[in-house]
C-alpha positions in Angstrom: 0.0 0.0 0.0 1.1 3.6 -0.7 2.6 6.0 1.8 1.8 9.7 1.6 4.9 11.8 2.1 5.1 15.6 2.3 8.5 17.1 2.3 8.9 20.8 3.1 5.7 21.5 1.2 5.1 25.2 0.8 2.5 27.4 -1.0 2.6 31.2 -1.1 0.2 33.6 -2.7 2.2 36.9 -3.1 3.2 37.8 0.4 0.8 35.4 2.0 2.0 32.0 3.0 -0.8 29.4 3.0 1.4 26.4 3.8 5.0 26.6 5.2 7.6 23.8 4.8 5.1 21.1 5.9 6.8 17.7 6.4 4.9 14.6 7.4 4.3 11.0 6.6 0.9 9.2 6.4 1.3 5.4 6.7 -1.0 2.7 5.3 -3.3 0.7 7.6 -4.0 3.6 9.8 -6.4 6.6 9.8 -4.5 9.9 10.0 -6.5 12.9 11.0 -5.4 16.3 9.6 -6.7 19.0 12.0 -6.6 22.8 11.9 -8.9 25.8 12.1 -10.6 27.1 9.0 -7.9 28.8 7.0 -5.0 26.8 8.6 -3.9 25.4 5.2 -5.6 21.9 5.3 -7.4 22.2 2.0 -4.5 23.9 0.2 -2.3 21.0 1.4 -4.7 18.4 0.1 -5.1 20.2 -3.2 -1.3 20.2 -3.7 -1.2 16.5 -2.8 -3.9 15.9 -5.5 -2.2 18.0 -8.2 -5.0 20.6 -8.1 -2.6 23.4 -6.9 1.1 23.7 -7.8 3.4 23.9 -4.7 5.7 27.0 -4.5 8.4 24.5 -3.3 8.7 21.1 -1.7 7.1 17.8 -2.7 3.9 15.9 -2.1 4.1 12.2 -3.0 1.8 9.2 -2.9 3.6 5.9 -3.1 6.8 7.8 -4.1 5.1 9.6 -7.0 3.4 12.9 -7.7 -0.3 12.5 -8.2 0.1 13.5 -11.9 2.5 10.6 -12.5 0.2 7.9 -11.0 -1.2 5.3 -13.4 -5.0 5.1 -13.4 -5.5 7.7 -10.7 -9.1 6.8 -9.9 -7.9 3.3 -9.0 -4.9 4.5 -7.1 -6.3 7.5 -5.1 -9.9 8.2 -4.0 -10.3 11.9 -3.4 -13.1 13.8 -1.8 -12.5 17.6 -2.0 -15.7 19.4 -3.0 -19.2 17.9 -2.9 -20.6 20.6 -5.1 -19.1 19.6 -8.4 -21.9 17.5 -9.8 -24.1 18.7 -12.7 -27.5 19.5 -11.0 -29.5 17.9 -13.8 -27.8 14.6 -13.7 -29.0 11.8 -11.5 -26.6 10.5 -8.8 -26.2 7.3 -10.8 -25.4 9.1 -14.1 -23.0 11.4 -12.4 -21.0 8.4 -11.3 -21.3 6.6 -14.6 -19.6 9.5 -16.4 -16.6 9.3 -14.1 -16.6 5.5 -14.2 -16.5 5.3 -17.9 -13.7 7.8 -18.2 -11.7 5.5 -15.8 -12.8 2.3 -17.6 -14.7 1.1 -14.5 -17.7 -1.1 -15.1 -21.2 0.3 -14.5 -21.9 -2.4 -12.0 -19.4 -0.8 -9.7 -21.5 2.4 -9.7 -24.4 0.6 -8.1 -22.0 -1.1 -5.6 -20.7 2.2 -4.3 -24.1 3.9 -4.3 -25.2 1.1 -2.0 -22.1 1.4 0.1 -22.8 5.1 0.8 -26.5 4.6 1.3 -27.8 6.3 -1.8 -29.4 3.4 -3.7 -32.9 4.7 -3.1 -31.9 8.2 -4.3 -29.7 7.1 -7.3 -32.2 8.1 -9.9 -32.9 11.5 -8.4 -31.3 14.7 -9.8 -28.1 15.6 -7.9 -29.3 19.2 -7.8 -32.1 18.1 -5.4 -29.8 16.4 -3.0 -29.3 17.7 0.5 -25.8 18.7 1.7 -25.4 15.4 3.4 -26.5 13.4 0.3 -24.0 15.4 -1.8 -21.3 14.5 0.7 -22.2 10.8 0.3 -22.2 11.1 -3.5 -18.7 12.7 -3.4 -17.6 9.9 -1.1 -19.0 7.4 -3.7 -16.7 9.0 -6.3 -13.7 8.5 -4.0 -14.6 4.8 -3.5 -15.4 4.2 -7.2 -12.0 2.8 -8.2 -11.6 0.7 -5.0 -8.4 2.8 -4.3 -5.6 1.9 -1.9 -5.3 5.5 -0.8 -8.2 7.8 0.4 -7.8 11.6 0.8 -10.9 13.1 2.3 -11.4 16.8 3.0 -14.0 17.5 5.7 -16.1 14.4 4.8 -18.4 14.8 7.8 -19.7 18.2 6.7 -23.5 18.2 6.4 -23.9 14.7 7.8 -26.4 14.1 10.6 -25.3 12.2 13.8 -26.3 8.8 12.2 -24.4 9.7 9.1 -21.3 10.7 11.1 -21.5 7.3 12.9 -21.7 5.5 9.6 -18.8 7.4 8.2 -16.6 6.5 11.2 -17.3 2.9 10.6 -16.5 3.1 6.9 -13.2 4.9 7.4 -12.1 2.5 10.1 -13.0 -0.5 7.8 -10.9 1.0 4.9 -7.9 1.4 7.2 -8.3 -2.1 8.5 -8.0 -3.4 5.0 -4.6 -1.9 4.8 -5.4 1.3 2.9 -3.9 4.7 3.6 -6.5 7.1 4.9 -5.9 10.8 5.3 -8.9 12.7 6.5 -9.2 16.4 7.4 -11.4 18.2 9.9 -11.4 21.4 11.9 -12.8 19.5 14.9 -10.4 17.3 16.9 -13.0 15.9 19.2 -15.0 14.7 16.2 -12.0 12.9 14.7 -10.8 11.5 18.1 -13.2 8.6 17.8 -12.0 7.6 14.3 -8.3 8.3 13.8 -5.1 6.4 14.9 -2.8 9.4 14.4 -3.4 13.1 14.3 -1.5 15.9 12.5 -2.3 19.5 13.8 -1.4 22.5 11.7 -1.9 26.2 12.4 -1.2 29.1 10.0 0.1 26.6 7.5 2.8 25.2 9.8 3.1 21.8 11.5 2.2 22.0 15.2 2.4 18.3 16.1 2.1 14.8 14.7 1.4 12.0 17.2 -0.9 9.1 18.0 -4.4 10.0 19.2 -3.7 7.7 22.2 -0.8 9.9 23.3 -2.9 13.0 22.8 -5.8 11.6 24.8 -3.3 10.8 27.6 -2.2 14.4 27.5 -5.8 15.5 27.8 -6.4 13.2 30.8 -7.1 16.1 33.2 -8.6 18.4 30.7 -10.3 17.9 27.3 -9.1 17.3 23.8 -10.6 20.7 22.9 -8.5 22.4 25.5 -5.3 20.6 24.3 -6.1 21.5 20.7 -6.7 25.2 21.6 -3.4 25.2 23.6 -1.5 23.7 20.7 -2.8 26.1 18.1 -2.9 29.3 20.2 -1.2 32.2 18.6 0.7 34.3 21.2 -0.7 37.8 21.6 1.6 40.7 21.3 1.7 43.0 24.4 -0.4 46.1 24.0 1.4 49.1 22.6 1.8 51.8 25.3 -0.3 54.9 24.6 1.6 58.0 23.6 1.3 60.4 26.6 3.2 63.3 24.9 
């Protein structure tokens, strides 16, 4: 199975640094959570990993290769980045069939993944009429379509109800148990704590910590994971500037 490796990965926009020399490894057979506040650089990092954004410097590799150099990408990497990319007038089933045929995946696989994500009954409905949670499930179906060995999921729990979040946890754990590499982002550490084996925390585009969730839970023994996360990502405040008394 493939290992994800980021080495001094950096992205700047003019004078703004979105991601700064980010170095980390995501191993197979484990769920690695990627945590940071909104705007911390999570989505930019994942977009660079998936070849959607060009790094300013550094490398992002999956199985030792850049995403663009992978053979049959749909079968190698299942990516969930944006649930709002489906043509609103296409049914959920047809939206998946378009992607499947481009990747030479049989139509029967489409119905398999629709069942896997709980959309069999809504497969013939227009995607434009799907709720946010249903669009999330459809985007996850795309990620699973090629039965990939690596999953890269950006905020997959957005829009899911509590039952959907519980189902998602089980699915992600199952994928890792099969030996796949699972890299999943969220801005809520407490939400991921019940799912992940390892956690990567970033703030302002920089790595804050990478450790097992078990170690982080032990660190939070006398407080809460939320408190630990806030402490790790706190930005020191500058002292107030004295008023000019002249």
